[in-house]
N, C-alpha and C positions, 0 to 999 in steps of 0.2 A: 420699541418705544419705551422710554423710561417712565417710572411712576409719576415723576413731576410733570413730564410732558403730557401724560395722559390726563392728569388733573387739570392742567392748564387748558386742554381742549374741551374739558367739560365732562369726560368719562371718569368713572371711579378709579382709584388707584389700584395697583396690582394686589394690594394686601387688604382691600376693603371687602365688605360683604354687602349683598343686596337682599331685599326681601321680595319674594314673588307671591302675591296674593292670588289664590285660585278662586275665580268668581263664576257664577252661572253664565250660560251663553247670553249674548246681547246685553251684558252689563257694562262692557267697556264703553267709555265716553268718546274715544277718538283713536285714530291710528290703528284700526283693525282690531285683531284679537289681543294684542299686547299694548297697554297704554301706561304712561308714567304718571306718578303722583308726585308733585313737587312738594318740597318741605315747607313751603310757605305759599300764601295766596298769590295768584298771578296778577301782578300790578298792571301789566299791559292790558289784559282782558277785563280786569276788574271782577273776575269770578274765581271761585275756588272749585277744585275737582270734587264732584259729589261723593259723599260717603257711600261705600259699598259694603255689603254683607258677605265677606269671603267664606268660601266653603272649606278653605284650608290655606296654609301658607308654607313656603319653602325658603329656608335660609341657604344662600349659595355664595361661594367664593367668586368674586367678580372675575378674576383672571381665568379660573377654570370654566366659568360660564361662557365667557367670550371665546375661549379656546375650543369648547365643545359645540356650542350652538351658534350657527351662522346668524340666526334670527336675533338672538340677544346681542351678538357682537354688533350687528347693525343698529339695534336699539340704543346701545351704549356708546356708539361712536360720536365723536365731536360734531360731525355733520348733522346727525339726527337730533341730538340734545340741544343744539343751538346755544351752547355756553352754559347750560343749567346743570348743576350737580344733581345726579339722579341716584336714588338709593332704594326706591320702591317701584314695583311693577304690578299691574293687574293682568292676569292671563285667563282668558275664557276657557273653561274646561269643555272638552268634547267627549269625555268618557269619565269613568269613575276616578275620584281623586287619588286613590292609592296607586294608580298607574303613573300619575305624575311624580309621586314620591319615588317610585321604583326607577323611573327614567332618570330623574335628576340625581338619584343616588349613584348611578353608574359613573358620574363624574368624579366620585371620590374613591372608586376602586377599579380594578381591571374589568373592563366590560366583557372580556372573553370568559370570565368566570361566572357570568350571570346565569340564572336558572329561569327557564321559561316552562311553565307547567302545561300549556295547551295551545292549540291553534287559536282559540278564542282570546286567550290572554295575550298572545303574541300580536294579534291584530290590534288590540286596544293599546298595547305598548307602542306599536308602530304609528298609531294615530298621534300620540304625544310626540314621538321622535320626529315625525314628519312636520308637525305643527311648529316645533322649535328648530327644525333643520339640524338635528343631531345625527350626522351622517354615520357615525360608528355604530350607534344603536340600530339605525335603519338597516345597515349592512348585515348585522348579526340577526335581526328579525327576519329579513328576507331569506337569509341562508337557512334559518330554522324552518320557515314555511316550505322552502324548496326541498328540504331534506327529510321531512317526517311523513309518514303515511297519513292519508286523509280518508275520512268516511264521506259519504255523499253530502251530509249537512255541512261539514267543515269545508269541503271544496266550494260549496255555494257561498259560504261566508267569505272565503278568500277571493272568489271572483267578484263578489259585490264590493269588497274593499278595494280591489285593484281597479275596478271600473270607476270608483269615486275620484280617481286622479290624484290621490294623496301621495302616491309613490312616483318618484322620478324614474323614467324608463331606463336610464343608464345604471340605476342601482338594483335592477331586478331582472337582469337578463336570464338567469337560471330559472327563476320563477315563471317568467313569460314562456319559456320553452316548455316547461312542465304543464302549464295551463293551455298550451297549444294556441297561444294568441298569435295573430289576430283572428283565428278561425272562429266561426260562430258554432252554436250547438249542433246544427245539422251537419256542418263540415267536420266537426270533431267526431260525430257518430259515424260518418262515412270513413273517416280515417281509422277508427277502431275496427270497423268492419273489414277494411282492407288489410289491416295488420293481422287480424284473426285468420283471414283467408290465407295469407302468406305463411303463417305458422302452421296451419292445418296442412297445406300443400307440402311444406317442407317435411313435416312429420310423416305424412303419407308416403312421400318419396323415400325416406330413410327406412320405412317399414320393410322394404324388400331390397334396397340397394346399400344398406349400411355396411361398413367395412368389417364389422364383427357382430357376433350375436348379441353382445351387450347393447350396442347402439340400436339394433333392431328391436330388442325387448323394451328398451326405454322409450323409443319412438312410438311403438304400438301402445304402450301403456298411456303415454301422453295423449295420443290421438283418441283412444277410446274414452278416457276420462273427459277430454274436452268435448267430444261428440255427445256423450251422455249429459254433460252440463248444458249443452245447446238444446237438446231435446227437452230437458226439464224446464228450461227457461222460456220455452216457446208454448204457445197456446192461444186460445181465443182472447182477443183484446190486446195482444202483445205484438211487437215487431218480429215477424218470422222470416225476415230477410236472411239472417244467418243460418237458420235451419234449412231453408231452401238451397242456399249456397253449399252447405255441407252435404246435403243429400245429392245434389247435382255432382259434386266432386267425387263422392263415393260411387255413384252410378257410372260416371265416366271411367273411373279407375277399374271398376268391375268389368265394364265392357272391354277395356283394353286387355285385362287379364284373361278374359274368356277367349279373345282372339289369339293371344299368345299361347294359351294352353292348346287350342286347336292346332296351331302351327307346329308345336312340338310333338303333338300326337301324330301328325301327318308325316313326320320324319321317320325314315326307316330305322334309324338308331337314335331315339330321342336322347337328348342331353339330360342325364339323370339329375344333376345338381340344379339346373335351370327349371326343370319340370317340378321338382320338389318345392322350390321357392314360389313358383307361380301358383300351384295348387294350395300350398300352405297359406299364401297371402290371401287368395280368394276366399278360402274357408274362414280365415281370421276376419276378413272384412264382413262376411256374412254374419259371423258371431257377434261382431260389434253392432251391426244393425239389429240383430235378433234381440240382444239384451236391451235395446231401446224400442222394441216393437216397431221397427222401421224397415222391414224387409220387403215390403210389397213391390217396389219398383225393380229391385234386383231379381226377385223371383220371376216377375214378368219377363225380365231380360233373359233369364235362363230358359224359360218356357218357349220364348220366340226362336231360340237357336235349335234347329233340328239336327245339326251335325254333331254337336258336342256329346249327346248321349251315346250315339253309335261309336264315335271315336274313342271315348273313354271305356266303353265296353270292350272294344278290341284291345285296349291296353290294360285290361283289368289285372293281368298277371304282372305287368310292368309296375302298375300302381301299388300292388301288394308288396313287391320287392322294395319299393321306396318307403313303405309304411304309410302311404297316402290313401290307401283304399278305405280304411276306416274313417279317415277325416271327411272324405267326400260323401261316403255313405251316411255318416251321422248328420251331415248338413242336409242331405236330401230327405232323410227321415224326419228331421225337424219341419221341413216344408210340408210333408204329408200330415204330420201331427197338427201343425198350426192351422191348416185348412179345416180339419175336423174340430178344432177347438175354437174356431171363429176368429182367429187372429189374422188370417189372410182371407182376402175376398176375391175369389176367382169365379169366372163364368163356368158353366158346364163344359163348354168346349175347351177351356183352359185346364180344368180338372181332368178331362179325358186325355189331353195331351200329356199332362204330368204323369198320369197313370201308365199310359201306353209306352211312353219313352223312358220312364225311370223306375218302373216297378221291379225291373231286373236287379237293381242295386239293393233291394230290401232283403236279400237272402241273409240267413242268420250268420253265415260265415264272415260277413262284412262288418260285424259289430263285436264289441267286447263281450266276453262271456256273461257279464252281469246284465247286459241289455235284455229287456223282456222280448219274447218272441214277437214276430211281426204279423202272425196270422190274424189276430183280432184287428190290428191296424188296417191291414189290407182289406179284410171283409167289411169293416166299417166304412172304408173309403168307397168300396164298390157300391154300397147301399145308398150313397149320396147321388147316384146317377138314376135317370129314369129307368123303368123296368126293361125297356127294349135294349138299352145300353148294357144293363147288367147281363141280360141273356146273351148279347153279342160277345161280351168279354168271356163268358163261360164257354160258348161255342168255339171261339178262337183258341182258347186254351186247350180244349179237347182235341181240336184238329192239329195242334202243334205237337201233341205228345208223341206221334209216330214219325215226326219229321225232325231228324237231328239238326238240320240247318235252321229250323225255326224254333226249336225248343228253347223256351225261356230259361235263363240261368236261375230264375226264381221259381221254385215249385209252388204253384197255386193250389195244390191238392188240399192242404189243411184249411186254407182260406175259403175255398169253394165248399168244403165240407161244412164249415160254419155257416156259409151262405145258404146252403140247402136246408140245414136245420132251422135257420131263421125263417125261411119260406114256409116250412112245414108248420112251425109254431104260429105264424101269422095266419096261415090258411085254416087252421083248426081252432083258432082262438085259445091256444094252449098257453100255459104259464112257464113253459120250459125254454123260452127264447134265450139262447146263449149270449145274445148281444143286447140285453136290457141294461145299457150303460148310458148314463147322462154325461154331460160334459165334465162334471167334477170327477166321475168315475174314470173317464178317459185321462184326465189330467193326472190323477193319482197313479194310474197304471203306467203312463208313459213318461212321467216327469223323471228327469235325471238329475 
């Protein structure tokens, strides 16, 4: 359209400028948030547009304004102005005035070079761009919001702005996807829970089935760090669904590994590589739980299995050849220690089962040279039982000394020597009790 034709239809010529007055909300007299001020009184209506107190004003090139803003293009069209030459507009502000200046300034330079300082600033700029239908700025603003990291407060601001309906859905597809719309908060929470579960399962799977040692190492590190974060984030008054899910996952995997370990032990010629992986992963899982004080369920699982102690004892030499004897022995020692330190909560029957089935693995040869002797540990553990059980343990040990088939691989001589000295000290009210240790003493003695 030529400049002359535009003028004949009532719109400004391509070379003219218009003035846009920024006024407080509810100040415009007609036609929504943008209204025109005629250069002379309206003879038809017999009234003049009321004087307003503008908050600011913007000088704009008419042709650029019409090219960039669909709203102003409609305002300055011949159909809307009804033959009147228009050079001034009133625009109701919806945010701070300087955002209007920033938005209109984009018409005079490349919009792709614009700088947006923050999510909050971008939202205010989008309010202006949406108000005047400046599609290019809207597109840049939406890309900014979709591409920068958010904190919780910023995400809430974005959701509130999006819910206001000021953004057209076709201009914000990427942002909608990141906001997980149209899901509500409960659905988004469930989606995050499902995602975390899938990542945990995948990491746990790669912990033993990775194609190389690097993938196993990275997967184990990722799983352990994630599990510890879940434990730290859980507690009274918080949503513990994720913790329960993670514990169930580890429990199920531990159960699967125990079954697989038993199966390999039952083979006449166990597969060394497979057995190493299974034992290594089970001990690693236990350590992951132990670092987060979450071993209770897996310990109970180990105690319920009556076959695994006997099978591993028969394969003790095989385990030693694989270098796994120390790993499993250290794990079992931690269980004994944690019971004494009050970190595990077992019934008397469970503690008896632990002692009778697993005391054999506490022999000194199963541990690194720097590991403290086990006699104090074993004697202290025996003293947690009722006196009749203590006596029965002593008598069974004595009766097994002359029977090579029943002789325990762990020599209880030193432990029972300490036990007898303790009984003497208690019976005579003496001060020479070798086991006057509180929990802190135990912790400092056994801590590794």
